[in-house]
One Martini backbone bead per residue (centre of mass of N, CA, C, O) as a GRO file, in nm:
protein
  247
    1MET     BB    1  12.702  10.411  13.074
    2GLN     BB    2  12.597  10.738  13.103
    3ASN     BB    3  12.805  10.838  13.341
    4ARG     BB    4  13.126  10.886  13.264
    5ASP     BB    5  13.224  11.091  13.508
    6ILE     BB    6  13.202  10.881  13.707
    7GLN     BB    7  13.347  10.791  14.021
    8PHE     BB    8  13.468  10.522  14.172
    9PRO     BB    9  13.495  10.435  14.477
   10VAL     BB   10  13.740  10.319  14.724
   11SER     BB   11  13.545  10.421  14.957
   12LEU     BB   12  13.322  10.380  15.247
   13GLN     BB   13  13.071  10.508  15.465
   14VAL     BB   14  12.920  10.260  15.683
   15THR     BB   15  12.792  10.288  15.968
   16GLU     BB   16  13.086  10.390  16.081
   17GLN     BB   17  13.228  10.229  15.844
   18GLN     BB   18  13.503  10.124  15.657
   19ILE     BB   19  13.489  10.056  15.301
   20ASP     BB   20  13.666   9.862  15.077
   21LEU     BB   21  13.682   9.909  14.698
   22SER     BB   22  13.972   9.865  14.557
   23THR     BB   23  13.932   9.537  14.474
   24LEU     BB   24  13.753   9.584  14.256
   25THR     BB   25  13.652   9.510  13.961
   26GLN     BB   26  13.549   9.625  13.663
   27ARG     BB   27  13.299   9.448  13.652
   28GLN     BB   28  13.186   9.522  13.926
   29ARG     BB   29  13.165   9.826  13.873
   30ASP     BB   30  12.984   9.809  13.622
   31PHE     BB   31  12.744   9.682  13.760
   32TYR     BB   32  12.679   9.932  13.950
   33LEU     BB   33  12.665  10.144  13.735
   34ASN     BB   34  12.420  10.007  13.587
   35LEU     BB   35  12.232   9.995  13.830
   36PHE     BB   36  12.207  10.300  13.858
   37ASP     BB   37  12.079  10.347  13.580
   38GLU     BB   38  11.827  10.174  13.632
   39ILE     BB   39  11.716  10.333  13.872
   40VAL     BB   40  11.680  10.595  13.729
   41ALA     BB   41  11.485  10.476  13.513
   42ILE     BB   42  11.265  10.392  13.711
   43TYR     BB   43  11.195  10.666  13.816
   44LYS     BB   44  11.113  10.789  13.539
   45ALA     BB   45  10.894  10.567  13.469
   46ARG     BB   46  10.686  10.633  13.702
   47ASN     BB   47  10.593  10.933  13.699
   48GLN     BB   48  10.694  11.049  13.993
   49CYS     BB   49  10.814  11.215  14.255
   50ARG     BB   50  10.794  10.954  14.443
   51VAL     BB   51  11.035  10.690  14.518
   52VAL     BB   52  11.055  10.332  14.619
   53ILE     BB   53  11.354  10.134  14.686
   54GLY     BB   54  11.432   9.806  14.747
   55ILE     BB   55  11.693   9.629  14.954
   56ALA     BB   56  11.728   9.292  14.980
   57GLY     BB   57  11.848   9.036  15.212
   58PRO     BB   58  12.082   8.883  15.362
   59THR     BB   59  12.319   8.860  15.573
   60GLY     BB   60  12.603   8.999  15.405
   61ALA     BB   61  12.520   9.083  15.098
   62GLY     BB   62  12.537   9.425  15.062
   63LYS     BB   63  12.316   9.646  15.112
   64SER     BB   64  12.452   9.895  15.245
   65VAL     BB   65  12.665   9.937  15.033
   66ALA     BB   66  12.483   9.973  14.790
   67ALA     BB   67  12.325  10.219  14.889
   68VAL     BB   68  12.571  10.409  14.933
   69LEU     BB   69  12.684  10.385  14.651
   70LEU     BB   70  12.444  10.499  14.497
   71GLN     BB   71  12.453  10.776  14.642
   72ASN     BB   72  12.735  10.852  14.551
   73LEU     BB   73  12.666  10.853  14.243
   74ALA     BB   74  12.444  11.062  14.256
   75LYS     BB   75  12.617  11.307  14.351
   76GLN     BB   76  12.770  11.305  14.057
   77ALA     BB   77  12.518  11.316  13.836
   78GLY     BB   78  12.312  11.548  13.840
   79LEU     BB   79  12.024  11.533  13.936
   80SER     BB   80  11.664  11.626  13.935
   81PHE     BB   81  11.679  11.457  14.207
   82ASP     BB   82  11.668  11.314  14.491
   83PHE     BB   83  11.901  11.097  14.682
   84GLU     BB   84  11.821  10.843  14.916
   85SER     BB   85  11.914  10.659  15.223
   86ILE     BB   86  11.797  10.375  15.412
   87THR     BB   87  11.758  10.183  15.716
   88ILE     BB   88  11.606   9.946  15.919
   89ASP     BB   89  11.789   9.979  16.167
   90ALA     BB   90  11.660  10.257  16.251
   91TYR     BB   91  11.393  10.064  16.348
   92HIS     BB   92  11.487   9.984  16.595
   93TYR     BB   93  11.446   9.912  16.893
   94PRO     BB   94  11.548  10.014  17.165
   95ASN     BB   95  11.737   9.860  17.409
   96SER     BB   96  11.542   9.928  17.638
   97PHE     BB   97  11.310   9.765  17.504
   98LEU     BB   98  11.452   9.491  17.449
   99CYS     BB   99  11.522   9.435  17.755
  100SER     BB  100  11.189   9.464  17.848
  101HIS     BB  101  11.126   9.245  17.627
  102PHE     BB  102  10.943   8.944  17.537
  103ALA     BB  103  11.023   8.618  17.370
  104ASP     BB  104  11.022   8.296  17.437
  105GLY     BB  105  11.168   8.377  17.735
  106GLU     BB  106  11.326   8.624  17.594
  107THR     BB  107  11.489   8.878  17.505
  108LEU     BB  108  11.502   9.084  17.231
  109LYS     BB  109  11.812   9.144  17.255
  110LYS     BB  110  11.906   8.854  17.182
  111VAL     BB  111  11.736   8.893  16.884
  112LYS     BB  112  11.866   9.110  16.734
  113GLY     BB  113  11.719   9.131  16.393
  114ARG     BB  114  11.457   9.037  16.415
  115PHE     BB  115  11.148   9.117  16.299
  116ASP     BB  116  11.047   9.193  16.617
  117THR     BB  117  11.286   9.443  16.663
  118TYR     BB  118  11.098   9.628  16.490
  119ASP     BB  119  10.934   9.926  16.360
  120ALA     BB  120  10.739   9.868  16.105
  121ARG     BB  121  10.512  10.075  16.133
  122GLY     BB  122  10.691  10.325  16.136
  123LEU     BB  123  10.809  10.283  15.861
  124ALA     BB  124  10.542  10.294  15.705
  125ARG     BB  125  10.464  10.578  15.784
  126ASP     BB  126  10.708  10.720  15.650
  127LEU     BB  127  10.665  10.610  15.363
  128GLN     BB  128  10.388  10.735  15.330
  129ALA     BB  129  10.480  11.031  15.370
  130PHE     BB  130  10.670  11.028  15.134
  131ALA     BB  131  10.469  10.956  14.904
  132MET     BB  132  10.290  11.223  14.981
  133GLY     BB  133  10.517  11.461  15.001
  134GLU     BB  134  10.638  11.489  15.266
  135ARG     BB  135  10.798  11.576  15.545
  136VAL     BB  136  11.090  11.376  15.643
  137SER     BB  137  11.224  11.217  15.942
  138PHE     BB  138  11.486  11.002  15.943
  139PRO     BB  139  11.648  10.768  16.080
  140THR     BB  140  11.934  10.633  16.227
  141TYR     BB  141  12.235  10.424  16.274
  142SER     BB  142  12.439  10.328  16.548
  143ARG     BB  143  12.740  10.131  16.597
  144LYS     BB  144  12.823  10.268  16.868
  145LEU     BB  145  12.537  10.274  17.023
  146HIS     BB  146  12.323  10.061  16.921
  147ASP     BB  147  12.119  10.289  16.799
  148PRO     BB  148  11.893  10.504  16.733
  149VAL     BB  149  11.861  10.815  16.538
  150LYS     BB  150  11.706  11.093  16.524
  151ASN     BB  151  11.682  11.299  16.253
  152GLY     BB  152  11.911  11.217  16.022
  153ILE     BB  153  11.695  11.235  15.768
  154VAL     BB  154  11.591  11.488  15.538
  155VAL     BB  155  11.284  11.512  15.345
  156GLU     BB  156  11.143  11.793  15.122
  157THR     BB  157  11.139  11.743  14.842
  158GLU     BB  158  10.948  11.671  14.576
  159LYS     BB  159  11.190  11.518  14.439
  160ALA     BB  160  11.236  11.163  14.517
  161LEU     BB  161  11.464  10.901  14.597
  162LEU     BB  162  11.426  10.589  14.787
  163ILE     BB  163  11.643  10.390  14.967
  164VAL     BB  164  11.573  10.066  15.102
  165GLU     BB  165  11.739   9.866  15.357
  166GLY     BB  166  11.677   9.511  15.424
  167LEU     BB  167  11.573   9.208  15.534
  168TRP     BB  168  11.223   9.260  15.575
  169LEU     BB  169  11.076   9.389  15.319
  170LEU     BB  170  10.933   9.093  15.220
  171TYR     BB  171  10.781   9.049  15.451
  172ASP     BB  172  10.443   8.932  15.602
  173LYS     BB  173  10.495   9.006  15.910
  174ALA     BB  174  10.468   9.229  16.168
  175GLY     BB  175  10.410   9.477  15.944
  176TRP     BB  176  10.573   9.419  15.665
  177ASP     BB  177  10.349   9.428  15.452
  178ALA     BB  178  10.322   9.743  15.454
  179VAL     BB  179  10.609   9.792  15.344
  180GLY     BB  180  10.597   9.631  15.076
  181SER     BB  181  10.351   9.805  14.957
  182LEU     BB  182  10.558  10.076  14.926
  183LEU     BB  183  10.709   9.947  14.704
  184ASP     BB  184  10.797  10.014  14.365
  185TYR     BB  185  11.069   9.844  14.408
  186ALA     BB  186  11.256   9.523  14.413
  187ILE     BB  187  11.568   9.414  14.547
  188PHE     BB  188  11.767   9.104  14.551
  189ILE     BB  189  12.033   8.990  14.737
  190ASP     BB  190  12.213   8.723  14.689
  191ALA     BB  191  12.340   8.461  14.922
  192ASP     BB  192  12.587   8.278  15.072
  193GLN     BB  193  12.635   8.189  15.393
  194GLY     BB  194  12.927   8.082  15.383
  195ARG     BB  195  13.049   8.353  15.253
  196VAL     BB  196  12.929   8.569  15.489
  197LYS     BB  197  13.006   8.490  15.780
  198GLU     BB  198  13.278   8.630  15.828
  199SER     BB  199  13.183   8.928  15.782
  200VAL     BB  200  12.973   8.924  16.009
  201LEU     BB  201  13.168   8.870  16.241
  202LYS     BB  202  13.348   9.119  16.199
  203ARG     BB  203  13.121   9.324  16.246
  204HIS     BB  204  13.061   9.240  16.540
  205MET     BB  205  13.355   9.299  16.643
  206THR     BB  206  13.356   9.598  16.566
  207GLY     BB  207  13.104   9.645  16.769
  208GLY     BB  208  13.237   9.459  17.047
  209ARG     BB  209  13.257   9.164  16.999
  210THR     BB  210  13.342   8.868  17.043
  211TRP     BB  211  13.392   8.580  16.892
  212GLU     BB  212  13.196   8.418  17.060
  213GLU     BB  213  12.956   8.617  17.048
  214ALA     BB  214  12.937   8.633  16.740
  215SER     BB  215  12.887   8.331  16.689
  216GLN     BB  216  12.632   8.307  16.864
  217HIS     BB  217  12.464   8.522  16.714
  218TYR     BB  218  12.470   8.388  16.437
  219GLU     BB  219  12.328   8.119  16.516
  220LEU     BB  220  12.073   8.250  16.663
  221VAL     BB  221  12.014   8.477  16.424
  222ASP     BB  222  12.139   8.517  16.136
  223ALA     BB  223  12.091   8.233  16.011
  224LYS     BB  224  11.784   8.233  16.053
  225ASN     BB  225  11.717   8.486  15.902
  226SER     BB  226  11.824   8.410  15.629
  227GLU     BB  227  11.634   8.171  15.578
  228MET     BB  228  11.376   8.354  15.578
  229VAL     BB  229  11.461   8.562  15.361
  230LEU     BB  230  11.500   8.372  15.119
  231THR     BB  231  11.181   8.315  15.094
  232THR     BB  232  11.141   8.628  14.958
  233ARG     BB  233  11.272   8.650  14.674
  234HIS     BB  234  11.012   8.618  14.477
  235LYS     BB  235  10.912   8.928  14.538
  236ALA     BB  236  11.100   9.040  14.354
  237ASN     BB  237  11.187   9.214  14.061
  238ARG     BB  238  11.497   9.159  14.139
  239VAL     BB  239  11.783   8.949  14.107
  240ILE     BB  240  12.108   8.967  14.259
  241PRO     BB  241  12.431   8.950  14.306
  242PRO     BB  242  12.693   8.943  14.479
  243TYR     BB  243  12.994   9.087  14.432
  244TYR     BB  244  13.164   8.806  14.447
  245SER     BB  245  12.990   8.674  14.187
  246ILE     BB  246  13.121   8.876  13.995
  247ARG     BB  247  13.283   8.800  13.661
   0.00000   0.00000   0.00000
């Protein structure tokens, strides 16, 4: 670890939810501290002002936590470039759209989280603008509103590294191929569906679903999504384990 003064956070605020990191072992912490160093090295090796790094993986693998954690470490590191992170959840079509549009005889709202419930082309346009050095206003996602919020993150500095996390970054249909082509480097967090199911259900319940509703959504959407996403693993530059598998 190059940045010995960096303090590993004991908790993080991730999409309006508090995530406890106090139980991570030193080995787990060192893994992410070293990953941060590697990402900084990737930025410098690209020798360009703007760099996009994707973090893909199935539902519950820890993509959002990893992205926010890396940004937290960056704030302490005193880097010579900006370090931002966004989530593809911010590119979900609004619920008003999802409720009024159908696929396979049901509303898109019922399968929210599937590859066709996002504005992948809008994400590609914003990533292209970022790569071109333009000022970009990225949306965020509110788990309280369950909708995107416009202009949540603004990047305007010349030198910047952008972490993008999400399920479908390496998918190749419905406009996602354009997103994947804009990634300078891709990391895939592998995960066993059986291990992450409980955490995914808890997240749904924190968001307002009952246990029955959360279980139904998991079987209808999350499990199927994860199966599809796992088939994109080979497209990543690097595959890493989820935090719970680091020993």
